[in-house]
mmCIF file of the N, C-alpha and C atoms, coordinates in Angstrom:
data_MODEL
# 
_entry.id   MODEL 
# 
loop_
_atom_site.group_PDB 
_atom_site.id 
_atom_site.type_symbol 
_atom_site.label_atom_id 
_atom_site.label_alt_id 
_atom_site.label_comp_id 
_atom_site.label_asym_id 
_atom_site.label_entity_id 
_atom_site.label_seq_id 
_atom_site.pdbx_PDB_ins_code 
_atom_site.Cartn_x 
_atom_site.Cartn_y 
_atom_site.Cartn_z 
_atom_site.occupancy 
_atom_site.B_iso_or_equiv 
_atom_site.pdbx_formal_charge 
_atom_site.auth_seq_id 
_atom_site.auth_comp_id 
_atom_site.auth_asym_id 
_atom_site.auth_atom_id 
_atom_site.pdbx_PDB_model_num 
ATOM 1   N N  . MET A 1 1  ? 159.585 168.371 95.927  1.00 0.00 ? 1  MET A N  1 
ATOM 2   C CA . MET A 1 1  ? 159.170 167.228 96.727  1.00 0.00 ? 1  MET A CA 1 
ATOM 3   C C  . MET A 1 1  ? 159.959 167.254 98.040  1.00 0.00 ? 1  MET A C  1 
ATOM 4   N N  . GLY A 1 2  ? 159.343 166.813 99.116  1.00 0.00 ? 2  GLY A N  1 
ATOM 5   C CA . GLY A 1 2  ? 159.974 166.803 100.427 1.00 0.00 ? 2  GLY A CA 1 
ATOM 6   C C  . GLY A 1 2  ? 160.983 165.678 100.581 1.00 0.00 ? 2  GLY A C  1 
ATOM 7   N N  . ARG A 1 3  ? 161.653 165.725 101.679 1.00 0.00 ? 3  ARG A N  1 
ATOM 8   C CA . ARG A 1 3  ? 162.664 164.718 101.998 1.00 0.00 ? 3  ARG A CA 1 
ATOM 9   C C  . ARG A 1 3  ? 161.991 163.376 102.280 1.00 0.00 ? 3  ARG A C  1 
ATOM 10  N N  . GLN A 1 4  ? 162.587 162.314 101.798 1.00 0.00 ? 4  GLN A N  1 
ATOM 11  C CA . GLN A 1 4  ? 162.047 160.981 102.048 1.00 0.00 ? 4  GLN A CA 1 
ATOM 12  C C  . GLN A 1 4  ? 162.814 160.325 103.187 1.00 0.00 ? 4  GLN A C  1 
ATOM 13  N N  . THR A 1 5  ? 162.090 159.663 104.071 1.00 0.00 ? 5  THR A N  1 
ATOM 14  C CA . THR A 1 5  ? 162.686 158.954 105.193 1.00 0.00 ? 5  THR A CA 1 
ATOM 15  C C  . THR A 1 5  ? 162.487 157.463 104.974 1.00 0.00 ? 5  THR A C  1 
ATOM 16  N N  . PRO A 1 6  ? 163.563 156.672 105.091 1.00 0.00 ? 6  PRO A N  1 
ATOM 17  C CA . PRO A 1 6  ? 163.404 155.224 104.917 1.00 0.00 ? 6  PRO A CA 1 
ATOM 18  C C  . PRO A 1 6  ? 162.445 154.640 105.965 1.00 0.00 ? 6  PRO A C  1 
ATOM 19  N N  . MET A 1 7  ? 161.704 153.619 105.561 1.00 0.00 ? 7  MET A N  1 
ATOM 20  C CA . MET A 1 7  ? 160.771 152.960 106.466 1.00 0.00 ? 7  MET A CA 1 
ATOM 21  C C  . MET A 1 7  ? 161.554 152.226 107.553 1.00 0.00 ? 7  MET A C  1 
ATOM 22  N N  . ASP A 1 8  ? 161.174 152.441 108.804 1.00 0.00 ? 8  ASP A N  1 
ATOM 23  C CA . ASP A 1 8  ? 161.803 151.712 109.901 1.00 0.00 ? 8  ASP A CA 1 
ATOM 24  C C  . ASP A 1 8  ? 160.765 150.802 110.565 1.00 0.00 ? 8  ASP A C  1 
ATOM 25  N N  . TRP A 1 9  ? 161.224 149.955 111.475 1.00 0.00 ? 9  TRP A N  1 
ATOM 26  C CA . TRP A 1 9  ? 160.338 148.976 112.109 1.00 0.00 ? 9  TRP A CA 1 
ATOM 27  C C  . TRP A 1 9  ? 159.244 149.639 112.918 1.00 0.00 ? 9  TRP A C  1 
ATOM 28  N N  . GLU A 1 10 ? 159.555 150.734 113.605 1.00 0.00 ? 10 GLU A N  1 
ATOM 29  C CA . GLU A 1 10 ? 158.548 151.401 114.442 1.00 0.00 ? 10 GLU A CA 1 
ATOM 30  C C  . GLU A 1 10 ? 157.374 151.895 113.601 1.00 0.00 ? 10 GLU A C  1 
ATOM 31  N N  . ALA A 1 11 ? 157.678 152.564 112.507 1.00 0.00 ? 11 ALA A N  1 
ATOM 32  C CA . ALA A 1 11 ? 156.617 153.073 111.633 1.00 0.00 ? 11 ALA A CA 1 
ATOM 33  C C  . ALA A 1 11 ? 155.860 151.927 110.970 1.00 0.00 ? 11 ALA A C  1 
ATOM 34  N N  . ALA A 1 12 ? 156.580 150.909 110.527 1.00 0.00 ? 12 ALA A N  1 
ATOM 35  C CA . ALA A 1 12 ? 155.937 149.770 109.875 1.00 0.00 ? 12 ALA A CA 1 
ATOM 36  C C  . ALA A 1 12 ? 154.994 149.048 110.838 1.00 0.00 ? 12 ALA A C  1 
ATOM 37  N N  . ASP A 1 13 ? 155.426 148.892 112.079 1.00 0.00 ? 13 ASP A N  1 
ATOM 38  C CA . ASP A 1 13 ? 154.573 148.243 113.081 1.00 0.00 ? 13 ASP A CA 1 
ATOM 39  C C  . ASP A 1 13 ? 153.295 149.051 113.331 1.00 0.00 ? 13 ASP A C  1 
ATOM 40  N N  . ARG A 1 14 ? 153.427 150.394 113.397 1.00 0.00 ? 14 ARG A N  1 
ATOM 41  C CA . ARG A 1 14 ? 152.245 151.243 113.605 1.00 0.00 ? 14 ARG A CA 1 
ATOM 42  C C  . ARG A 1 14 ? 151.249 151.069 112.467 1.00 0.00 ? 14 ARG A C  1 
ATOM 43  N N  . ILE A 1 15 ? 151.741 151.052 111.243 1.00 0.00 ? 15 ILE A N  1 
ATOM 44  C CA . ILE A 1 15 ? 150.866 150.910 110.077 1.00 0.00 ? 15 ILE A CA 1 
ATOM 45  C C  . ILE A 1 15 ? 150.213 149.532 110.059 1.00 0.00 ? 15 ILE A C  1 
ATOM 46  N N  . ALA A 1 16 ? 151.005 148.482 110.309 1.00 0.00 ? 16 ALA A N  1 
ATOM 47  C CA . ALA A 1 16 ? 150.471 147.117 110.298 1.00 0.00 ? 16 ALA A CA 1 
ATOM 48  C C  . ALA A 1 16 ? 149.435 146.919 111.405 1.00 0.00 ? 16 ALA A C  1 
ATOM 49  N N  . GLU A 1 17 ? 149.687 147.488 112.582 1.00 0.00 ? 17 GLU A N  1 
ATOM 50  C CA . GLU A 1 17 ? 148.726 147.369 113.679 1.00 0.00 ? 17 GLU A CA 1 
ATOM 51  C C  . GLU A 1 17 ? 147.428 148.101 113.355 1.00 0.00 ? 17 GLU A C  1 
ATOM 52  N N  . ALA A 1 18 ? 147.524 149.261 112.723 1.00 0.00 ? 18 ALA A N  1 
ATOM 53  C CA . ALA A 1 18 ? 146.320 150.001 112.331 1.00 0.00 ? 18 ALA A CA 1 
ATOM 54  C C  . ALA A 1 18 ? 145.525 149.203 111.300 1.00 0.00 ? 18 ALA A C  1 
ATOM 55  N N  . ALA A 1 19 ? 146.214 148.564 110.369 1.00 0.00 ? 19 ALA A N  1 
ATOM 56  C CA . ALA A 1 19 ? 145.537 147.747 109.361 1.00 0.00 ? 19 ALA A CA 1 
ATOM 57  C C  . ALA A 1 19 ? 144.858 146.541 110.014 1.00 0.00 ? 19 ALA A C  1 
ATOM 58  N N  . ALA A 1 20 ? 145.491 145.966 111.034 1.00 0.00 ? 20 ALA A N  1 
ATOM 59  C CA . ALA A 1 20 ? 144.897 144.827 111.731 1.00 0.00 ? 20 ALA A CA 1 
ATOM 60  C C  . ALA A 1 20 ? 143.639 145.239 112.506 1.00 0.00 ? 20 ALA A C  1 
ATOM 61  N N  . ARG A 1 21 ? 143.648 146.465 113.036 1.00 0.00 ? 21 ARG A N  1 
ATOM 62  C CA . ARG A 1 21 ? 142.472 146.957 113.776 1.00 0.00 ? 21 ARG A CA 1 
ATOM 63  C C  . ARG A 1 21 ? 141.304 147.265 112.844 1.00 0.00 ? 21 ARG A C  1 
ATOM 64  N N  . ALA A 1 22 ? 141.622 147.592 111.592 1.00 0.00 ? 22 ALA A N  1 
ATOM 65  C CA . ALA A 1 22 ? 140.580 147.953 110.619 1.00 0.00 ? 22 ALA A CA 1 
ATOM 66  C C  . ALA A 1 22 ? 140.824 147.176 109.324 1.00 0.00 ? 22 ALA A C  1 
ATOM 67  N N  . PRO A 1 23 ? 140.478 145.881 109.325 1.00 0.00 ? 23 PRO A N  1 
ATOM 68  C CA . PRO A 1 23 ? 140.800 145.032 108.172 1.00 0.00 ? 23 PRO A CA 1 
ATOM 69  C C  . PRO A 1 23 ? 140.116 145.434 106.871 1.00 0.00 ? 23 PRO A C  1 
ATOM 70  N N  . GLU A 1 24 ? 139.096 146.265 106.932 1.00 0.00 ? 24 GLU A N  1 
ATOM 71  C CA . GLU A 1 24 ? 138.424 146.730 105.713 1.00 0.00 ? 24 GLU A CA 1 
ATOM 72  C C  . GLU A 1 24 ? 138.956 148.082 105.238 1.00 0.00 ? 24 GLU A C  1 
ATOM 73  N N  . SER A 1 25 ? 139.960 148.609 105.934 1.00 0.00 ? 25 SER A N  1 
ATOM 74  C CA . SER A 1 25 ? 140.510 149.913 105.557 1.00 0.00 ? 25 SER A CA 1 
ATOM 75  C C  . SER A 1 25 ? 141.274 149.818 104.237 1.00 0.00 ? 25 SER A C  1 
ATOM 76  N N  . ASP A 1 26 ? 141.464 150.972 103.609 1.00 0.00 ? 26 ASP A N  1 
ATOM 77  C CA . ASP A 1 26 ? 142.220 151.001 102.349 1.00 0.00 ? 26 ASP A CA 1 
ATOM 78  C C  . ASP A 1 26 ? 143.624 150.443 102.539 1.00 0.00 ? 26 ASP A C  1 
ATOM 79  N N  . THR A 1 27 ? 144.248 150.751 103.675 1.00 0.00 ? 27 THR A N  1 
ATOM 80  C CA . THR A 1 27 ? 145.609 150.275 103.948 1.00 0.00 ? 27 THR A CA 1 
ATOM 81  C C  . THR A 1 27 ? 145.650 148.756 104.000 1.00 0.00 ? 27 THR A C  1 
ATOM 82  N N  . ALA A 1 28 ? 144.708 148.159 104.713 1.00 0.00 ? 28 ALA A N  1 
ATOM 83  C CA . ALA A 1 28 ? 144.686 146.705 104.845 1.00 0.00 ? 28 ALA A CA 1 
ATOM 84  C C  . ALA A 1 28 ? 144.322 146.033 103.534 1.00 0.00 ? 28 ALA A C  1 
ATOM 85  N N  . VAL A 1 29 ? 143.323 146.540 102.863 1.00 0.00 ? 29 VAL A N  1 
ATOM 86  C CA . VAL A 1 29 ? 142.834 145.927 101.627 1.00 0.00 ? 29 VAL A CA 1 
ATOM 87  C C  . VAL A 1 29 ? 143.881 146.012 100.515 1.00 0.00 ? 29 VAL A C  1 
ATOM 88  N N  . SER A 1 30 ? 144.631 147.106 100.474 1.00 0.00 ? 30 SER A N  1 
ATOM 89  C CA . SER A 1 30 ? 145.606 147.309 99.400  1.00 0.00 ? 30 SER A CA 1 
ATOM 90  C C  . SER A 1 30 ? 146.872 146.475 99.584  1.00 0.00 ? 30 SER A C  1 
ATOM 91  N N  . GLY A 1 31 ? 147.111 145.982 100.799 1.00 0.00 ? 31 GLY A N  1 
ATOM 92  C CA . GLY A 1 31 ? 148.347 145.248 101.062 1.00 0.00 ? 31 GLY A CA 1 
ATOM 93  C C  . GLY A 1 31 ? 149.499 146.162 101.449 1.00 0.00 ? 31 GLY A C  1 
ATOM 94  N N  . PHE A 1 32 ? 149.206 147.446 101.657 1.00 0.00 ? 32 PHE A N  1 
ATOM 95  C CA . PHE A 1 32 ? 150.256 148.394 102.016 1.00 0.00 ? 32 PHE A CA 1 
ATOM 96  C C  . PHE A 1 32 ? 150.931 148.002 103.324 1.00 0.00 ? 32 PHE A C  1 
ATOM 97  N N  . ASP A 1 33 ? 150.180 147.409 104.254 1.00 0.00 ? 33 ASP A N  1 
ATOM 98  C CA . ASP A 1 33 ? 150.773 146.997 105.525 1.00 0.00 ? 33 ASP A CA 1 
ATOM 99  C C  . ASP A 1 33 ? 151.868 145.949 105.301 1.00 0.00 ? 33 ASP A C  1 
ATOM 100 N N  . ASP A 1 34 ? 151.647 145.022 104.390 1.00 0.00 ? 34 ASP A N  1 
ATOM 101 C CA . ASP A 1 34 ? 152.674 144.029 104.068 1.00 0.00 ? 34 ASP A CA 1 
ATOM 102 C C  . ASP A 1 34 ? 153.876 144.681 103.395 1.00 0.00 ? 34 ASP A C  1 
ATOM 103 N N  . TRP A 1 35 ? 153.597 145.666 102.544 1.00 0.00 ? 35 TRP A N  1 
ATOM 104 C CA . TRP A 1 35 ? 154.676 146.357 101.840 1.00 0.00 ? 35 TRP A CA 1 
ATOM 105 C C  . TRP A 1 35 ? 155.589 147.097 102.812 1.00 0.00 ? 35 TRP A C  1 
ATOM 106 N N  . VAL A 1 36 ? 155.005 147.787 103.804 1.00 0.00 ? 36 VAL A N  1 
ATOM 107 C CA . VAL A 1 36 ? 155.845 148.551 104.729 1.00 0.00 ? 36 VAL A CA 1 
ATOM 108 C C  . VAL A 1 36 ? 156.682 147.624 105.608 1.00 0.00 ? 36 VAL A C  1 
ATOM 109 N N  . LEU A 1 37 ? 156.138 146.460 105.963 1.00 0.00 ? 37 LEU A N  1 
ATOM 110 C CA . LEU A 1 37 ? 156.938 145.505 106.735 1.00 0.00 ? 37 LEU A CA 1 
ATOM 111 C C  . LEU A 1 37 ? 158.122 144.997 105.908 1.00 0.00 ? 37 LEU A C  1 
ATOM 112 N N  . ALA A 1 38 ? 157.894 144.745 104.633 1.00 0.00 ? 38 ALA A N  1 
ATOM 113 C CA . ALA A 1 38 ? 158.982 144.314 103.749 1.00 0.00 ? 38 ALA A CA 1 
ATOM 114 C C  . ALA A 1 38 ? 160.001 145.439 103.569 1.00 0.00 ? 38 ALA A C  1 
ATOM 115 N N  . ALA A 1 39 ? 159.526 146.665 103.461 1.00 0.00 ? 39 ALA A N  1 
ATOM 116 C CA . ALA A 1 39 ? 160.436 147.803 103.303 1.00 0.00 ? 39 ALA A CA 1 
ATOM 117 C C  . ALA A 1 39 ? 161.291 147.980 104.553 1.00 0.00 ? 39 ALA A C  1 
ATOM 118 N N  . ALA A 1 40 ? 160.695 147.834 105.724 1.00 0.00 ? 40 ALA A N  1 
ATOM 119 C CA . ALA A 1 40 ? 161.456 147.952 106.972 1.00 0.00 ? 40 ALA A CA 1 
ATOM 120 C C  . ALA A 1 40 ? 162.520 146.859 107.050 1.00 0.00 ? 40 ALA A C  1 
ATOM 121 N N  . ALA A 1 41 ? 162.160 145.658 106.644 1.00 0.00 ? 41 ALA A N  1 
ATOM 122 C CA . ALA A 1 41 ? 163.134 144.568 106.652 1.00 0.00 ? 41 ALA A CA 1 
ATOM 123 C C  . ALA A 1 41 ? 164.282 144.864 105.688 1.00 0.00 ? 41 ALA A C  1 
ATOM 124 N N  . GLY A 1 42 ? 163.960 145.442 104.539 1.00 0.00 ? 42 GLY A N  1 
ATOM 125 C CA . GLY A 1 42 ? 164.995 145.785 103.570 1.00 0.00 ? 42 GLY A CA 1 
ATOM 126 C C  . GLY A 1 42 ? 165.891 146.911 104.030 1.00 0.00 ? 42 GLY A C  1 
ATOM 127 N N  . ASN A 1 43 ? 165.392 147.757 104.908 1.00 0.00 ? 43 ASN A N  1 
ATOM 128 C CA . ASN A 1 43 ? 166.189 148.879 105.412 1.00 0.00 ? 43 ASN A CA 1 
ATOM 129 C C  . ASN A 1 43 ? 166.908 148.563 106.711 1.00 0.00 ? 43 ASN A C  1 
ATOM 130 N N  . ASP A 1 44 ? 166.711 147.380 107.251 1.00 0.00 ? 44 ASP A N  1 
ATOM 131 C CA . ASP A 1 44 ? 167.303 147.005 108.538 1.00 0.00 ? 44 ASP A CA 1 
ATOM 132 C C  . ASP A 1 44 ? 168.781 146.661 108.339 1.00 0.00 ? 44 ASP A C  1 
ATOM 133 N N  . PRO A 1 45 ? 169.687 147.462 108.907 1.00 0.00 ? 45 PRO A N  1 
ATOM 134 C CA . PRO A 1 45 ? 171.114 147.187 108.712 1.00 0.00 ? 45 PRO A CA 1 
ATOM 135 C C  . PRO A 1 45 ? 171.573 145.895 109.392 1.00 0.00 ? 45 PRO A C  1 
ATOM 136 N N  . HIS A 1 46 ? 170.802 145.397 110.343 1.00 0.00 ? 46 HIS A N  1 
ATOM 137 C CA . HIS A 1 46 ? 171.166 144.175 111.053 1.00 0.00 ? 46 HIS A CA 1 
ATOM 138 C C  . HIS A 1 46 ? 170.616 142.930 110.372 1.00 0.00 ? 46 HIS A C  1 
ATOM 139 N N  . ASP A 1 47 ? 169.947 143.115 109.264 1.00 0.00 ? 47 ASP A N  1 
ATOM 140 C CA . ASP A 1 47 ? 169.316 142.001 108.562 1.00 0.00 ? 47 ASP A CA 1 
ATOM 141 C C  . ASP A 1 47 ? 170.130 141.558 107.348 1.00 0.00 ? 47 ASP A C  1 
ATOM 142 N N  . ASP A 1 48 ? 171.413 141.892 107.332 1.00 0.00 ? 48 ASP A N  1 
ATOM 143 C CA . ASP A 1 48 ? 172.284 141.555 106.215 1.00 0.00 ? 48 ASP A CA 1 
ATOM 144 C C  . ASP A 1 48 ? 173.089 140.314 106.587 1.00 0.00 ? 48 ASP A C  1 
ATOM 145 N N  . ASP A 1 49 ? 172.753 139.167 106.025 1.00 0.00 ? 49 ASP A N  1 
ATOM 146 C CA . ASP A 1 49 ? 173.427 137.928 106.359 1.00 0.00 ? 49 ASP A CA 1 
ATOM 147 C C  . ASP A 1 49 ? 174.922 137.981 106.060 1.00 0.00 ? 49 ASP A C  1 
ATOM 148 N N  . ASP A 1 50 ? 175.302 138.670 104.986 1.00 0.00 ? 50 ASP A N  1 
ATOM 149 C CA . ASP A 1 50 ? 176.711 138.745 104.613 1.00 0.00 ? 50 ASP A CA 1 
ATOM 150 C C  . ASP A 1 50 ? 177.529 139.516 105.636 1.00 0.00 ? 50 ASP A C  1 
ATOM 151 N N  . ALA A 1 51 ? 176.930 140.469 106.327 1.00 0.00 ? 51 ALA A N  1 
ATOM 152 C CA . ALA A 1 51 ? 177.658 141.266 107.309 1.00 0.00 ? 51 ALA A CA 1 
ATOM 153 C C  . ALA A 1 51 ? 178.101 140.421 108.492 1.00 0.00 ? 51 ALA A C  1 
ATOM 154 N N  . TRP A 1 52 ? 177.407 139.336 108.750 1.00 0.00 ? 52 TRP A N  1 
ATOM 155 C CA . TRP A 1 52 ? 177.727 138.498 109.895 1.00 0.00 ? 52 TRP A CA 1 
ATOM 156 C C  . TRP A 1 52 ? 178.545 137.270 109.507 1.00 0.00 ? 52 TRP A C  1 
ATOM 157 N N  . ASP A 1 53 ? 178.831 137.111 108.239 1.00 0.00 ? 53 ASP A N  1 
ATOM 158 C CA . ASP A 1 53 ? 179.550 135.940 107.758 1.00 0.00 ? 53 ASP A CA 1 
ATOM 159 C C  . ASP A 1 53 ? 181.038 136.205 107.819 1.00 0.00 ? 53 ASP A C  1 
ATOM 160 N N  . ASP A 1 54 ? 181.722 135.606 108.815 1.00 0.00 ? 54 ASP A N  1 
ATOM 161 C CA . ASP A 1 54 ? 183.145 135.811 108.992 1.00 0.00 ? 54 ASP A CA 1 
ATOM 162 C C  . ASP A 1 54 ? 183.988 134.734 108.308 1.00 0.00 ? 54 ASP A C  1 
ATOM 163 N N  . GLU A 1 55 ? 183.350 133.800 107.645 1.00 0.00 ? 55 GLU A N  1 
ATOM 164 C CA . GLU A 1 55 ? 184.088 132.703 107.022 1.00 0.00 ? 55 GLU A CA 1 
ATOM 165 C C  . GLU A 1 55 ? 184.638 133.087 105.690 1.00 0.00 ? 55 GLU A C  1 
# 
């Protein structure tokens, strides 16, 4: 199996925009566009609330 690359915002945005342009596509109908946006959010190092908590 090939190397896996974590989902980033740029790729997730491209997929979500393509799904929005073709709402009847397999990607849009399956909910994959929502999944990739959630995956990008989970991989975002700046989205960790604990990292910013200095208290």
